C-alpha positions in Angstrom: -43.1 -6.5 8.9 -45.3 -3.8 10.8 -44.2 0.0 10.3 -44.5 0.1 14.1 -41.9 -3.2 14.5 -39.6 -1.6 12.1 -39.3 1.5 13.8 -39.1 0.0 17.5 -36.1 -2.4 15.9 -34.4 0.9 14.6 -34.6 2.9 17.7 -33.4 -0.3 19.5 -30.3 -0.7 17.2 -29.5 2.8 17.4 -29.8 2.7 21.1 -27.4 0.1 21.1 -25.0 1.3 18.6 -24.5 4.9 21.0 -24.4 2.3 24.1 -21.3 0.6 22.3 -19.8 4.3 21.3 -20.3 5.7 25.0 -18.3 2.6 26.4 -15.8 2.9 23.8 -15.3 6.7 24.7 -15.4 6.2 28.1 -12.9 3.3 28.1 -10.7 5.6 26.0 -10.8 8.4 28.0 -10.2 6.1 31.0 -7.3 4.6 29.3 -5.9 8.0 28.6 -6.1 9.3 32.3 -4.7 6.1 33.7 -1.5 5.8 31.4 -0.2 9.2 32.6 -0.9 8.2 36.2 0.6 4.3 36.3 3.5 3.9 38.6 6.9 3.1 36.9 8.0 0.9 39.7 6.1 -1.4 41.8 8.4 -3.9 43.8 10.5 -2.9 46.6 14.2 -4.2 47.0 14.7 -7.9 48.2 15.1 -7.7 51.8 17.6 -10.5 53.4 19.5 -12.8 51.8 19.4 -16.1 49.5 21.4 -18.4 47.9 20.7 -16.5 44.6 19.4 -13.0 45.1 16.4 -12.1 42.8 15.3 -16.0 42.7 12.5 -18.3 44.3 13.3 -22.0 45.3 10.7 -24.0 43.9 10.7 -27.9 45.3 10.1 -30.6 43.2 7.1 -32.8 42.6 4.9 -34.9 40.2 1.9 -33.5 39.0 -0.8 -33.9 35.8 0.4 -31.3 33.2 -1.6 -29.6 30.9 -5.5 -28.8 30.9 -8.5 -29.3 28.6 -10.0 -26.1 27.8 -8.4 -26.0 24.6 -7.4 -28.7 22.2 -3.3 -28.3 22.0 -3.0 -28.2 26.1 -3.7 -31.7 26.3 -3.7 -34.5 26.9 -3.3 -34.5 30.6 -0.1 -36.3 31.3 1.8 -37.2 34.4 5.1 -35.1 34.8 7.8 -35.0 37.4 10.3 -32.1 38.3 13.4 -31.8 40.1 13.8 -28.5 42.3 14.8 -25.5 40.9 15.2 -22.1 41.4 13.2 -19.3 39.4 13.5 -15.6 38.9 10.8 -14.1 41.1 9.9 -11.5 38.1 10.1 -11.4 34.4 13.8 -10.0 33.0 13.6 -6.0 33.3 14.5 -3.2 30.7 17.2 -2.6 33.3 18.6 -5.9 33.5 18.5 -6.8 30.0 20.4 -3.2 29.1 23.2 -4.5 31.8 23.5 -7.7 29.7 23.8 -5.8 26.3 26.0 -3.3 27.8 28.4 -5.7 29.2 28.3 -7.9 25.8 27.6 -5.6 22.9 24.8 -8.0 22.2 22.4 -7.0 19.4 19.0 -8.5 19.6 17.1 -10.2 16.5 14.7 -7.5 16.3 17.7 -5.2 15.6 19.4 -7.1 12.9 18.7 -7.6 9.3 16.1 -10.0 8.3 17.4 -13.4 7.1 15.0 -13.1 3.8 16.4 -16.3 2.5 15.0 -18.4 5.7 12.0 -16.3 5.1 11.2 -15.7 1.4 8.2 -13.8 0.1 8.1 -11.5 2.7 6.6 -8.4 2.1 9.2 -5.3 1.8 8.1 -3.7 5.2 8.6 -7.2 7.0 12.1 -7.1 5.5 13.5 -4.8 8.0 14.6 -5.2 11.1 11.4 -4.6 13.2 9.1 -6.2 16.1 5.1 -7.4 16.1 3.2 -4.5 18.1 0.1 -4.8 19.0 -2.0 -1.3 18.1 -5.6 -1.0 19.3 -8.5 -0.6 16.7 -11.3 1.4 16.2 -12.9 -1.6 15.1 -12.8 -5.1 14.0 -14.6 -7.3 11.9 -14.8 -10.5 14.3 -11.5 -11.8 15.8 -10.4 -14.4 13.3 -7.8 -12.0 11.7 -5.0 -10.8 13.9 -3.6 -8.4 11.5 -6.3 -6.1 12.7 -4.4 -5.4 15.8 -1.0 -7.1 15.3 1.3 -5.0 13.2 4.9 -5.7 12.0 6.4 -2.2 12.7 9.9 -1.8 11.1 12.3 -0.4 14.0 10.4 -1.6 16.9 13.0 -3.7 19.1 13.4 -4.1 23.1 14.7 -0.2 23.3 11.9 0.7 21.0 9.1 -1.4 21.9 6.4 0.5 20.0 8.3 1.5 17.3 11.1 4.1 16.3 9.3 6.8 18.2 9.0 5.4 21.4 11.3 4.7 24.2 12.1 2.6 27.4 13.1 5.7 29.0 12.2 5.6 32.9 10.7 2.4 32.1 13.6 0.3 33.8 11.1 -1.7 35.8 9.1 -3.1 33.1 9.9 -6.2 31.7 11.7 -6.3 28.3 9.7 -6.8 25.4 10.3 -7.7 21.8 13.0 -10.5 22.6 13.2 -13.7 20.4 14.1 -17.0 21.7 17.7 -16.6 20.8 18.0 -13.4 22.5 16.4 -14.9 26.0 18.8 -17.6 25.8 21.9 -15.5 25.5 20.9 -13.6 28.5 20.2 -16.9 30.3 23.7 -18.0 29.2 25.5 -14.6 30.2 23.5 -15.1 33.8 25.0 -18.9 33.9 21.4 -20.0 33.5 18.9 -21.6 31.4 15.0 -21.0 30.2 12.6 -23.1 32.1 11.2 -26.0 30.6 7.6 -26.2 29.9 6.7 -28.4 32.7 8.9 -26.4 35.2 7.0 -23.6 34.1 3.7 -24.7 34.7 4.7 -26.3 38.0 6.0 -23.0 39.6 2.7 -21.3 38.0 0.9 -23.9 39.8 2.6 -23.0 43.2 4.2 -26.3 43.1 0.7 -28.1 44.2 -0.2 -31.4 42.6 -3.4 -31.2 43.4 -4.3 -27.6 42.1 -7.7 -27.4 40.0 -7.2 -25.7 36.7 -8.6 -22.1 37.2 -11.0 -21.0 34.8 -12.0 -17.7 36.0 -10.2 -14.2 34.8 -7.7 -13.7 37.7 -7.7 -10.7 39.8 -4.3 -10.6 40.9 -3.1 -10.4 37.2 -2.4 -8.0 34.4 -5.3 -8.9 31.6 -7.5 -7.2 29.6 -10.9 -6.2 31.3 -13.4 -5.5 28.6 -14.6 -5.9 25.3 -10.8 -7.4 23.3 -9.5 -5.6 21.3 -11.2 -2.3 21.2 -12.5 -1.5 24.6 -10.3 -2.1 27.6 -11.8 -0.7 31.1 -8.6 -1.0 32.8 -10.2 -2.2 36.2 -6.6 -3.5 37.1 -5.0 -0.2 36.7 -3.1 -0.7 33.7 -3.6 0.4 30.3 -0.8 -1.6 28.9 2.1 -3.7 30.2 2.7 -2.9 33.8 5.7 -2.9 35.9 7.3 -6.3 37.4 5.6 -6.9 40.7 2.5 -5.0 40.6 0.3 -7.7 41.5 0.2 -10.2 44.5 2.9 -13.4 44.1 1.8 -16.3 44.1 2.2 -18.7 47.3 5.7 -19.3 46.0 6.7 -15.7 46.0 6.9 -15.7 41.9 5.1 -12.8 40.3 3.4 -12.1 37.2 3.6 -16.0 36.4 -0.1 -15.2 34.9 -0.9 -12.4 32.8 1.3 -9.3 31.6 3.7 -11.1 29.2 3.6 -14.5 28.0 7.0 -16.1 28.6 9.4 -18.4 26.6 10.3 -22.1 27.6 12.6 -24.6 26.0 10.2 -26.8 24.6 9.5 -27.0 20.8 5.9 -26.8 19.8 5.1 -30.3 18.1 3.1 -29.4 15.2 4.7 -25.9 14.5 7.8 -26.0 12.8 10.6 -23.5 14.3 8.0 -22.6 17.2 8.5 -22.7 20.8 6.3 -23.2 23.6 5.0 -19.8 25.4 3.2 -19.8 28.8 1.2 -17.7 30.9 -1.0 -15.4 28.6 -0.7 -11.8 28.6 -2.4 -8.1 29.3 -4.2 -9.0 25.9 -5.8 -11.8 27.6 -9.5 -11.7 27.9 -12.9 -13.4 28.7 -14.2 -12.7 24.9 -10.5 -13.9 23.4 -7.7 -15.8 24.5 -8.5 -17.3 27.8 -5.2 -18.3 28.4 -4.5 -16.9 31.7 -4.1 -20.2 33.2 -1.0 -22.6 34.1 -2.1 -25.2 31.9 -2.7 -22.8 28.5 0.2 -22.9 26.1 0.5 -21.4 22.4 3.6 -21.8 19.6 5.4 -18.7 19.2 8.1 -18.3 15.9 11.4 -18.8 17.5 12.9 -15.8 15.4 10.2 -13.5 15.6 10.1 -10.4 18.3 6.7 -9.5 19.7 5.9 -6.8 22.2 3.6 -9.0 24.5 6.3 -11.8 25.1 8.9 -11.9 27.9 10.9 -14.2 29.5 12.6 -15.3 33.1 15.4 -17.8 33.9 15.8 -20.7 36.0 19.2 -22.7 38.1 19.4 -25.9 39.2 20.2 -26.5 42.9 
């Protein structure tokens, strides 16, 4: 190869590195600016009377459930659901704190780890805690999720980023670091249940049987803009999790069904023992990774592992 060609390639490579660094630094500065100006509350109190305050009625129907983007979403199958009521938002920190104050409930992430059920855990994972997203400076591909997910002892719903973090002044944010058992306990205290996968998907589809499966990154949802997991352009105005109701609701009046946080359902995940189906995607879903900001998308989640990209909402039969 000729020297001039080698020199040109070197210059182009250097320019690409500098451009990438500029994007990363610019994104970091913008993220820092936004984090100090993000709202702590978006949704106004409910106006008017409903039989179940804070909930939305979802009429029943029949639809083709699932999607075809990822293998686990199929096969498409006809499913019918009866009418039900659903929380218009994900359960908030304030609502979960009310439950804990009334019952003395202790979440899974706050209890000693059952090492008999999970033998061979490294020492740090034998302590109470949760899995937390930690934005890396660089990654080697996206196959190894431990590059951005870390188990942090002391992380729980009160301290979602670890012992040095707090939910103070975050009453209207959705509660996170909630295991399946915790979500069930809250729902039972309210006299409700968690949604089935079919109920959740039907509500996310706005109770429309003929709704086409979306593919584009939604604008009215909290998702990741930029190159995941190293550059978040924050075009939606949020660096991380948003308070409930900051984006337009769907046609049924349900907020954040897509993005912000994944949500628990009661369905067992067929091929992963001890896991439940979660739905909706989160603020970490991006075009280059996790295209699961769609009603038909689904993932397994270990039922007894608390994570900070996962929340829940409840349903009630009419």
